[in-house]
N, CA, C and O of each residue as an XYZ file, in Angstrom:
704
protein
N       0.813    -50.233    -22.625
C       1.927    -48.867    -22.369
C       1.098    -47.678    -22.404
O       1.163    -46.824    -21.520
N       0.289    -47.596    -23.443
C      -0.360    -46.307    -23.937
C      -1.633    -46.106    -22.825
O      -2.271    -45.063    -22.965
N      -2.060    -47.038    -21.713
C      -3.169    -47.287    -20.761
C      -1.958    -46.395    -19.777
O      -2.170    -45.183    -19.735
N      -0.973    -46.796    -19.153
C       0.131    -46.416    -18.519
C      -0.054    -44.747    -18.699
O      -0.656    -43.903    -18.036
N       0.434    -44.713    -19.433
C       1.221    -43.152    -19.799
C       0.056    -42.414    -19.217
O       0.195    -41.718    -18.211
N      -1.335    -42.584    -19.961
C      -2.869    -41.926    -19.723
C      -2.815    -41.775    -18.213
O      -2.700    -40.693    -17.637
N      -2.917    -43.076    -17.572
C      -3.048    -42.946    -16.101
C      -2.092    -41.938    -15.476
O      -2.651    -41.112    -14.754
N      -0.726    -41.825    -15.601
C       0.318    -41.199    -15.089
C      -0.135    -39.644    -15.453
O      -0.036    -38.742    -14.621
N      -0.607    -39.452    -16.701
C      -0.959    -37.723    -17.201
C      -2.515    -37.807    -16.198
O      -2.404    -36.863    -15.417
N      -3.463    -38.313    -16.001
C      -4.509    -38.089    -15.422
C      -4.042    -37.855    -13.481
O      -4.588    -37.139    -12.642
N      -3.207    -38.514    -13.388
C      -3.106    -38.766    -11.614
C      -1.628    -37.260    -11.768
O      -1.136    -36.828    -10.726
N      -1.286    -36.847    -12.796
C      -0.349    -35.547    -12.478
C      -1.263    -34.298    -12.704
O      -0.959    -33.234    -12.163
N      -2.538    -34.418    -13.605
C      -3.673    -33.328    -13.541
C      -3.898    -33.028    -12.494
O      -3.666    -31.878    -12.121
N      -4.405    -33.927    -11.703
C      -5.084    -34.271    -10.330
C      -4.168    -33.550     -9.463
O      -4.521    -32.733     -8.613
N      -3.045    -33.873     -9.708
C      -2.184    -33.330     -8.428
C      -2.257    -31.669     -8.695
O      -2.775    -30.884     -7.901
N      -1.702    -31.332     -9.832
C      -1.530    -30.375    -10.075
C      -3.058    -29.342     -9.778
O      -2.927    -28.288     -9.156
N      -4.126    -29.679    -10.170
C      -5.426    -29.121     -9.530
C      -5.602    -29.179     -8.122
O      -5.877    -28.183     -7.455
N      -5.460    -30.246     -7.682
C      -5.178    -30.181     -6.054
C      -4.548    -28.781     -5.380
O      -4.991    -27.766     -4.842
N      -3.060    -29.424     -5.788
C      -2.087    -27.925     -5.364
C      -2.569    -26.588     -5.881
O      -2.194    -25.604     -5.245
N      -3.279    -26.415     -6.853
C      -3.747    -24.876     -7.447
C      -4.955    -24.577     -6.202
O      -5.062    -23.548     -5.535
N      -5.669    -25.613     -6.140
C      -6.814    -25.702     -5.285
C      -6.177    -24.980     -3.673
O      -6.628    -23.999     -3.082
N      -5.286    -25.651     -3.371
C      -4.678    -25.340     -2.117
C      -3.932    -24.335     -2.239
O      -3.819    -23.589     -1.266
N      -3.382    -24.108     -3.188
C      -2.833    -22.640     -2.792
C      -3.773    -21.446     -2.856
O      -3.370    -20.465     -2.230
N      -4.842    -21.331     -3.428
C      -5.872    -20.566     -3.603
C      -6.788    -20.389     -2.447
O      -7.526    -19.455     -2.132
N      -6.523    -21.617     -1.864
C      -7.287    -21.346     -0.371
C      -6.573    -20.249      0.564
O      -7.111    -19.304      1.143
N      -5.371    -20.582      0.560
C      -4.300    -20.422      1.643
C      -4.137    -18.762      1.114
O      -3.801    -17.985      2.008
N      -4.285    -18.352      0.156
C      -3.658    -17.149     -0.336
C      -4.871    -15.920      0.592
O      -6.020    -16.153      0.967
N      -4.043    -14.614      0.733
C      -4.754    -13.594      1.876
C      -5.077    -12.730      0.890
O      -4.421    -12.413     -0.102
N      -6.622    -12.219      1.410
C      -6.953    -10.862      0.373
C      -7.005     -9.669      1.264
O      -6.905     -9.858      2.476
N      -7.145     -8.514      0.819
C      -7.433     -7.237      1.630
C      -8.632     -7.033      1.800
O      -9.004     -5.863      1.887
N      -9.615     -8.138      1.901
C     -11.380     -8.163      1.788
C     -11.732     -7.063      2.927
O     -12.410     -6.074      2.650
N     -11.249     -7.292      4.156
C     -12.041     -7.084      5.356
C     -10.645     -6.495      6.587
O      -9.560     -6.996      6.290
N     -10.616     -5.895      7.380
C      -9.949     -5.677      8.360
C      -8.946     -6.464      8.940
O      -7.751     -6.283      9.171
N      -9.816     -7.479      9.134
C      -8.552     -8.752      9.544
C      -7.465     -9.497      8.840
O      -6.492    -10.112      9.278
N      -7.964     -9.240      7.449
C      -7.277     -9.840      6.481
C      -6.525     -8.621      6.335
O      -5.433     -8.990      6.766
N      -6.423     -7.733      6.099
C      -5.326     -6.769      5.792
C      -4.577     -6.755      6.659
O      -3.395     -6.570      6.370
N      -4.850     -6.891      7.669
C      -3.854     -7.151      9.013
C      -2.902     -7.941      8.563
O      -1.703     -7.700      8.421
N      -3.807     -9.387      8.237
C      -3.016    -10.641      7.981
C      -2.156    -10.647      6.631
O      -1.220    -11.436      6.504
N      -2.528     -9.683      5.567
C      -1.716     -9.233      4.528
C      -0.511     -8.979      4.684
O       0.477     -9.582      4.264
N      -0.653     -7.514      5.674
C       0.619     -6.971      6.136
C       1.359     -7.617      7.032
O       2.588     -7.550      6.994
N       0.948     -8.059      7.605
C       1.906     -9.011      8.441
C       2.668    -10.593      7.915
O       3.314    -11.479      8.475
N       2.207    -10.352      6.655
C       2.640    -11.400      5.434
C       3.635    -10.625      4.982
O       4.546    -11.380      4.644
N       3.916     -9.560      4.811
C       5.089     -8.676      4.050
C       6.136     -8.981      4.585
O       6.043     -9.084      5.809
N       7.850     -9.315      3.837
C       8.634     -9.037      4.675
C       9.083     -7.609      5.405
O       9.087     -6.500      4.871
N       9.443     -7.923      6.708
C       9.839     -6.628      7.551
C       8.722     -5.956      8.174
O       8.931     -4.995      8.914
N       7.243     -6.489      7.880
C       6.191     -6.428      8.876
C       5.361     -7.579      9.637
O       4.201     -7.628     10.044
N       6.386     -8.439      9.657
C       5.956     -9.754     10.467
C       5.820     -9.696     11.877
O       4.954    -10.261     12.545
N       6.958     -8.801     12.375
C       6.384     -9.054     13.767
C       6.125     -7.104     14.142
O       6.681     -6.515     15.069
N       5.521     -6.704     13.512
C       5.245     -5.220     14.009
C       3.848     -5.320     14.547
O       2.996     -6.100     14.120
N       3.690     -4.452     15.533
C       2.470     -3.987     15.804
C       1.570     -3.318     15.476
O       1.291     -2.312     16.128
N       0.667     -3.783     14.076
C      -0.152     -3.083     13.399
C      -1.728     -2.636     14.089
O      -2.449     -3.194     14.916
N      -1.849     -1.361     13.311
C      -3.042     -0.632     13.867
C      -3.808     -0.107     12.879
O      -3.352      0.907     12.351
N      -5.020     -0.587     12.417
C      -5.716     -0.050     11.048
C      -6.542      1.232     11.373
O      -7.598      1.331     11.997
N      -5.630      2.362     10.668
C      -6.479      3.600     11.443
C      -7.899      3.858     10.293
O      -8.963      4.272     10.754
N      -7.759      3.584      8.913
C      -8.862      4.060      8.237
C      -8.642      3.181      6.569
O      -7.548      3.075      6.015
N      -9.854      2.677      6.056
C      -9.713      2.073      5.130
C     -10.722      2.978      4.100
O     -11.833      3.351      4.477
N     -10.168      3.287      2.712
C     -10.889      4.063      1.828
C     -10.979      2.965      0.721
O     -10.282      1.951      0.748
N     -11.749      3.202     -0.101
C     -12.502      2.372     -1.493
C     -12.346      3.689     -2.785
O     -13.014      4.720     -2.862
N     -11.394      3.284     -3.571
C     -11.637      4.329     -4.990
C     -11.952      3.192     -5.914
O     -11.057      2.353     -6.021
N     -13.101      2.990     -6.633
C     -13.500      1.954     -7.484
C     -12.615      0.692     -7.192
O     -12.316      0.333     -6.053
N     -12.313      0.198     -8.091
C     -11.522     -0.611     -8.061
C     -10.087     -0.806     -6.689
O      -9.655     -1.879     -6.267
N      -9.825      0.008     -6.447
C      -8.687      0.337     -5.309
C      -8.949      0.649     -4.035
O      -9.648      1.623     -3.756
N      -8.427     -0.125     -3.143
C      -8.482     -0.140     -1.818
C      -7.574      0.047     -1.212
O      -6.651     -0.745     -1.399
N      -7.369      1.138     -0.219
C      -5.970      1.899      0.263
C      -6.197      1.590      1.702
O      -7.420      1.625      1.840
N      -5.689      1.329      2.743
C      -5.782      1.145      4.210
C      -4.502      1.577      4.896
O      -3.442      0.959      4.989
N      -4.914      3.059      5.466
C      -3.884      3.794      6.332
C      -3.562      3.256      7.728
O      -4.393      3.017      8.605
N      -2.406      3.121      7.798
C      -2.182      2.092      9.087
C      -0.848      2.417      9.906
O       0.046      2.966      9.263
N      -0.648      2.175     11.070
C       0.657      2.193     11.964
C       0.952      1.041     11.929
O       0.112      0.148     12.039
N       2.515      0.783     11.730
C       3.373     -0.002     11.976
C       4.298      0.408     12.934
O       5.041      1.339     12.623
N       4.418     -0.179     14.206
C       4.825     -0.013     15.464
C       4.613      1.159     15.209
O       5.570      1.493     14.511
N       3.720      2.313     15.380
C       3.506      3.632     15.362
C       4.033      4.552     14.307
O       4.129      5.778     14.353
N       4.340      3.768     13.396
C       4.991      4.671     11.794
C       3.753      4.451     11.203
O       3.134      3.392     11.109
N       3.377      5.865     10.709
C       2.530      6.009      9.668
C       2.919      5.302      8.021
O       3.882      5.530      7.289
N       1.821      4.446      7.848
C       1.855      3.731      6.756
C       0.777      3.399      5.724
O      -0.255      3.929      6.136
N       0.640      3.029      5.051
C      -0.557      2.324      3.813
C      -0.090      1.163      3.069
O       1.030      0.794      2.717
N      -1.241      0.700      2.930
C      -1.112     -0.365      2.129
C      -2.237     -0.349      0.945
O      -3.437     -0.203      1.180
N      -1.670     -0.523     -0.399
C      -3.062     -0.756     -1.546
C      -2.987     -1.717     -1.796
O      -2.040     -2.491     -1.663
N      -4.514     -1.941     -2.438
C      -5.099     -3.246     -2.841
C      -5.538     -2.952     -4.319
O      -5.746     -1.813     -4.737
N      -5.643     -3.968     -4.983
C      -6.544     -3.938     -6.129
C      -7.449     -4.937     -6.203
O      -7.188     -6.109     -5.928
N      -8.680     -4.465     -6.623
C      -9.960     -5.651     -6.771
C      -9.440     -6.532     -8.071
O      -9.146     -6.037     -9.159
N      -9.386     -7.920     -7.744
C      -9.298     -9.285     -9.040
C     -10.489     -9.016     -9.556
O     -11.292     -8.105     -9.357
N     -10.482    -10.323    -10.532
C     -11.905    -10.424    -11.383
C     -12.955    -11.671    -10.775
O     -14.008    -12.094    -11.250
N     -12.106    -12.128     -9.350
C     -12.779    -12.620     -8.482
C     -13.794    -12.131     -7.573
O     -14.768    -12.702     -7.082
N     -13.188    -10.498     -7.409
C     -13.659     -9.411     -6.486
C     -12.835     -9.377     -5.060
O     -13.170     -8.693     -4.093
N     -11.725    -10.221     -5.117
C     -10.759    -10.051     -4.009
C     -10.001     -8.768     -4.172
O     -10.044     -8.210     -5.268
N      -9.214     -8.173     -3.052
C      -8.509     -7.165     -2.994
C      -7.350     -7.880     -2.842
O      -7.219     -8.563     -1.826
N      -6.164     -7.834     -3.978
C      -4.870     -8.400     -3.856
C      -3.785     -7.436     -3.541
O      -3.595     -6.591     -4.416
N      -3.104     -7.380     -2.589
C      -2.031     -6.515     -2.288
C      -1.212     -6.289     -3.828
O      -0.987     -7.097     -4.728
N      -0.884     -4.826     -3.693
C       0.399     -3.991     -4.643
C       1.206     -3.561     -4.542
O       2.152     -3.547     -5.330
N       1.058     -2.799     -3.007
C       2.066     -2.275     -2.460
C       1.920     -1.807     -1.341
O       0.797     -1.738     -0.843
N       3.305     -1.274     -0.533
C       3.625     -0.966      1.087
C       4.174      0.135      0.969
O       4.747      0.571     -0.029
N       4.005      0.702      2.117
C       5.106      1.862      2.557
C       4.643      2.340      3.693
O       3.461      2.376      4.038
N       5.910      2.845      4.497
C       6.002      3.027      5.949
C       6.885      4.619      6.086
O       8.063      4.517      5.746
N       6.532      5.769      6.451
C       7.864      6.500      7.246
C       8.228      6.400      8.562
O       7.533      6.397      9.578
N       9.343      6.323      8.417
C      10.244      5.449      9.608
C      10.369      6.719     10.755
O      10.628      6.427     11.922
N      10.176      8.081     10.365
C      10.955      9.245     10.783
C      10.179      9.863     11.792
O      10.499     10.078     12.961
N       8.753     10.216     11.004
C       7.797     11.242     11.406
C       6.913     11.017     12.009
O       6.666      9.812     12.065
N       5.974     11.920     12.763
C       4.572     11.538     13.457
C       3.361     11.945     12.374
O       2.146     11.826     12.530
N       4.191     12.529     11.084
C       2.439     12.492     10.048
C       3.648     12.111      8.885
O       4.850     12.369      8.807
N       2.739     11.405      8.082
C       3.647     11.228      6.696
C       2.479     11.478      5.672
O       1.311     11.138      5.860
N       2.948     12.098      4.605
C       2.206     12.350      3.310
C       2.892     11.028      2.046
O       4.071     10.735      1.844
N       1.701     10.490      1.419
C       1.776      9.400      0.471
C       1.197      9.825     -0.354
O       0.259     10.583     -0.108
N       1.523      9.510     -1.567
C       0.913      9.843     -3.295
C       0.516      8.442     -3.416
O       1.425      7.699     -3.785
N      -0.324      8.041     -3.252
C      -1.166      6.473     -3.532
C      -0.853      5.973     -5.105
O      -0.862      4.747     -5.205
N      -0.673      6.448     -5.921
C      -0.721      6.653     -7.854
C      -1.720      7.277     -8.135
O      -2.765      7.752     -7.693
N      -0.857      7.090     -9.355
C      -1.455      8.111    -10.551
C      -3.112      8.211    -10.618
O      -3.858      9.148    -10.901
N      -3.372      6.756    -10.212
C      -5.304      6.705    -10.616
C      -6.079      7.542     -9.981
O      -6.918      8.183    -10.615
N      -5.883      7.744     -8.086
C      -5.976      8.420     -7.200
C      -5.131      9.924     -7.459
O      -3.914     10.074     -7.567
N      -6.117     10.878     -7.513
C      -5.151     12.209     -7.726
C      -5.800     12.837     -6.503
O      -6.755     13.611     -6.566
N      -5.175     12.420     -5.335
C      -5.413     12.573     -3.926
C      -3.837     12.393     -3.573
O      -2.964     11.720     -4.121
N      -3.803     13.630     -1.949
C      -2.561     12.938     -1.289
C      -3.220     12.202     -0.094
O      -4.371     12.333      0.321
N      -2.576     11.680      0.205
C      -2.853     10.813      1.801
C      -1.940     11.278      2.744
O      -0.730     11.210      2.529
N      -2.534     11.877      4.057
C      -1.748     12.033      5.227
C      -2.196     10.807      6.289
O      -3.331     10.355      6.436
N      -0.912     10.387      7.016
C      -1.342      9.275      7.665
C      -0.754      9.825      9.090
O       0.453     10.032      8.966
N      -1.120     10.055     10.096
C      -0.583     10.268     11.174
C      -0.801      9.651     12.477
O      -1.927      9.183     12.651
N       0.139      9.540     13.540
C      -0.034      8.863     14.881
C      -0.566      9.961     15.862
O      -1.137     11.013     15.576
N      -0.171      9.355     17.332
C      -0.762     10.141     18.189
C       0.188     11.025     19.021
O       0.044     11.288     20.214
N       1.313     11.499     18.105
C       2.218     11.902     19.059
C       2.393     12.826     17.771
O       3.506     13.315     17.577
N       1.404     13.077     16.926
C       1.335     13.951     15.701
C       0.890     15.645     16.070
O      -0.229     15.973     15.675
N       1.724     16.712     16.805
C       0.992     17.791     16.955
C       1.296     18.776     15.543
O       1.789     19.882     15.767
N       1.068     18.472     14.393
C       0.754     18.976     13.496
C      -0.954     19.704     13.337
O      -1.644     18.884     12.731
N      -1.531     20.593     13.596
C      -2.951     20.919     13.464
C      -3.702     21.359     11.815
O      -4.793     21.327     11.246
N      -2.096     21.814     11.541
C      -2.707     22.338     10.070
C      -1.151     22.498      9.098
O       0.011     22.581      9.494
N      -1.643     22.497      7.899
C      -0.730     22.524      7.140
C      -0.942     23.413      6.041
O      -2.090     23.471      5.602
N       0.027     24.184      5.462
C      -0.259     24.598      3.949
C       0.791     24.344      3.033
O       1.897     24.399      3.572
N       0.809     24.018      1.514
C       1.581     23.796      0.717
C       1.009     23.986     -0.368
O      -0.163     23.719     -0.636
N       2.325     24.764     -1.483
C       1.792     24.914     -2.698
C       1.927     24.275     -3.790
O       3.087     24.302     -4.202
N       1.017     23.562     -4.594
C       1.045     22.609     -5.251
C       0.651     22.873     -7.099
O      -0.517     23.001     -7.465
N       1.610     22.909     -7.901
C       1.235     23.961     -9.335
C       1.131     25.113     -9.105
O       0.391     25.676     -9.912
N       1.604     25.837     -8.242
C       1.341     27.375     -7.997
C       0.208     27.750     -7.004
O       0.164     28.910     -6.592
N      -0.827     26.721     -6.542
C      -1.840     26.902     -5.959
C      -1.728     26.616     -4.702
O      -1.155     25.553     -4.465
N      -2.317     27.603     -3.270
C      -1.750     26.714     -2.350
C      -3.132     26.143     -1.572
O      -4.239     26.680     -1.521
N      -2.705     24.924     -1.010
C      -3.984     24.085     -0.244
C      -3.677     24.160      0.745
O      -2.488     24.076      1.054
N      -4.517     24.322      1.501
C      -4.602     24.579      3.438
C      -5.368     23.217      3.648
O      -6.270     22.679      3.005
N      -4.617     22.826      4.882
C      -5.690     21.328      5.357
C      -4.922     21.215      6.895
O      -3.765     21.371      7.286
N      -6.400     20.809      7.622
C      -6.456     20.719      8.862
C      -6.167     19.321      9.577
O      -6.334     18.363      8.823
N      -5.775     19.012     10.856
C      -5.623     17.527     11.142
C      -5.796     17.719     12.176
O      -5.602     18.867     12.577
N      -6.165     16.868     12.943
C      -6.852     16.416     14.260
C      -5.278     16.063     15.081
O      -4.583     15.066     14.886
N      -5.052     16.976     15.838
C      -3.666     16.545     16.591
C      -3.562     15.582     17.701
O      -4.523     15.556     18.470
N      -2.506     14.731     17.945
C      -2.620     14.082     18.937
C      -3.523     12.779     18.761
O      -3.905     11.938     19.574
N      -3.691     12.910     17.583
C      -4.685     11.080     17.736
C      -4.387     10.679     16.241
O      -4.061     11.627     15.526
N      -4.443      9.412     15.633
C      -4.297      8.743     14.950
C      -5.512      9.049     13.747
O      -6.710      8.945     14.012
N      -4.939      9.483     12.240
C      -5.798      9.954     11.544
C      -4.786      9.477     10.384
O      -3.592      9.180     10.358
N      -6.344      9.577      8.964
C      -5.825      9.612      7.630
C      -6.550     10.741      7.401
O      -7.534     11.073      8.061
N      -5.904     11.577      6.113
C      -6.539     12.711      5.897
C      -6.127     12.728      4.556
O      -4.948     12.479      4.305
N      -7.149     13.056      3.402
C      -7.092     12.889      2.038
C      -7.392     14.342      1.570
O      -8.421     14.982      1.783
N      -6.484     14.660      1.011
C      -6.404     16.144      0.053
C      -6.444     16.107     -1.598
O      -5.534     15.621     -2.269
N      -7.471     16.613     -2.068
C      -7.318     16.551     -3.363
C      -6.449     17.128     -3.847
O      -5.961     18.051     -3.194
N      -5.907     16.815     -5.187
C      -4.932     17.384     -5.998
C      -5.377     18.374     -7.061
O      -6.495     18.266     -7.564
N      -4.498     19.375     -7.430
C      -5.471     20.234     -8.521
C      -5.337     19.778     -9.426
O      -4.629     18.772     -9.476
N      -5.763     20.134    -10.232
C      -6.028     19.987    -11.822
C      -5.019     20.478    -12.637
O      -4.886     21.697    -12.744
N      -4.182     19.601    -13.314
C      -2.814     19.700    -13.911
C      -3.019     19.498    -15.103
O      -4.034     18.831    -15.303
N      -2.231     19.932    -16.371
C      -2.303     19.863    -17.539
C      -1.559     18.825    -18.267
O      -1.783     18.460    -19.421
N      -0.407     18.269    -17.257
C       0.344     17.443    -17.637
C       0.371     16.210    -17.077
O       1.013     15.264    -17.534
N      -0.471     16.177    -15.861
C      -0.682     15.180    -14.976
C       0.933     15.240    -14.063
O       1.235     14.249    -13.398
N       1.524     15.989    -14.087
C       2.756     16.422    -13.043
C       2.438     17.166    -12.106
O       1.558     18.011    -12.272
N       3.216     16.988    -10.673
C       2.664     18.089     -9.678
C       3.914     18.789     -9.302
O       4.834     18.040     -9.629
N       4.375     19.856     -8.779
C       5.373     20.445     -8.268
C       4.852     20.938     -6.772
O       4.001     21.806     -6.575
N       5.409     20.343     -5.984
C       5.462     20.960     -4.418
C       6.443     21.500     -3.502
O       7.461     21.014     -3.009
N       5.683     23.020     -3.363
C       6.764     23.827     -2.575
C       5.946     24.470     -1.498
O       4.716     24.503     -1.476
N       6.874     25.048     -0.483
C       6.619     25.996      0.401
C       5.766     25.262      1.573
O       4.655     25.755      1.765
N       6.118     24.180      2.366
C       5.769     23.243      2.836
C       5.695     24.238      4.430
O       6.717     24.525      5.054
N       4.429     24.607      4.827
C       4.320     25.020      6.491
C       3.389     24.312      7.028
O       2.328     24.021      6.475
N       3.914     23.821      8.740
C       3.195     23.210      9.215
C       2.685     24.165     10.772
O       3.484     24.983     11.228
N       1.641     23.993     11.300
C       1.654     24.736     12.099
C       0.672     24.042     13.475
O      -0.195     23.203     13.231
N       0.945     24.512     14.881
C       0.318     23.426     16.181
C      -1.187     23.870     15.993
O      -1.611     24.506     15.027
N      -2.086     23.334     17.313
C      -3.293     23.770     17.168
C      -3.316     25.526     17.859
O      -4.316     26.241     17.796
N      -2.414     25.815     18.286
C      -2.630     27.200     18.363
C      -1.849     28.422     17.003
O      -1.654     29.635     17.085
N      -1.587     27.526     15.942
C      -1.549     28.733     14.912
C      -0.104     29.146     15.178
O       0.204     30.324     14.999
N       0.776     28.288     15.581
C       1.851     28.676     15.601
C       2.710     28.062     14.645
O       2.448     26.860     14.602
N       3.610     28.370     13.873
C       4.536     27.824     12.818
C       5.624     26.701     13.593
O       6.544     27.001     14.355
N       5.171     25.194     13.103
C       6.260     24.475     13.919
C       7.590     24.276     12.908
O       8.729     24.113     13.346
N       7.352     24.304     11.920
C       8.402     24.079     10.732
C       8.178     24.214      9.096
O       7.243     23.636      8.543
N       9.027     24.946      8.456
C       8.843     24.706      7.015
C       9.451     24.172      6.238
O      10.352     23.586      6.838
N       9.540     23.942      4.832
C      10.503     23.511      3.972
C      10.149     24.401      2.438
O       9.048     24.896      2.197
N      11.006     24.442      1.775
C      10.435     24.925      0.615
C      10.639     24.055     -0.553
O      10.178     24.375     -1.649
């Protein structure tokens, strides 16, 4: 009777180890462009979208890929695990605009802009905590642009007076 219990226990442990090994081998990470696309397509709502990676940036143990999902500006954020693989943490898309602004996390004190080839904005200005920032963009081509956030005493940011200009310097749109 005791021998039978030990045999069943050993068999159960072997099945669990095999199942865990299989699960780990099928897991997809964001370690390169092809695997990033596989991760994106594994996320609910992105399975059938046309994915175009525009740019991949690493910030210490964080990897961020700016991409277009059916032509919509988007990004995906990965964090490096103990094995050195990039694990998916967050994904976001803008469904309305040709250029989108994203704040990918407090650890990265930057604003990320992702644009598609319909973006006519060549320059923008925005007031952040009372400081006016100006940023140029390549119009009418997919791009990812990073803007450093100004220093903040309380790690809070207030955004005001967005102004968007075309390549001739004419004001396209503004928001307060």
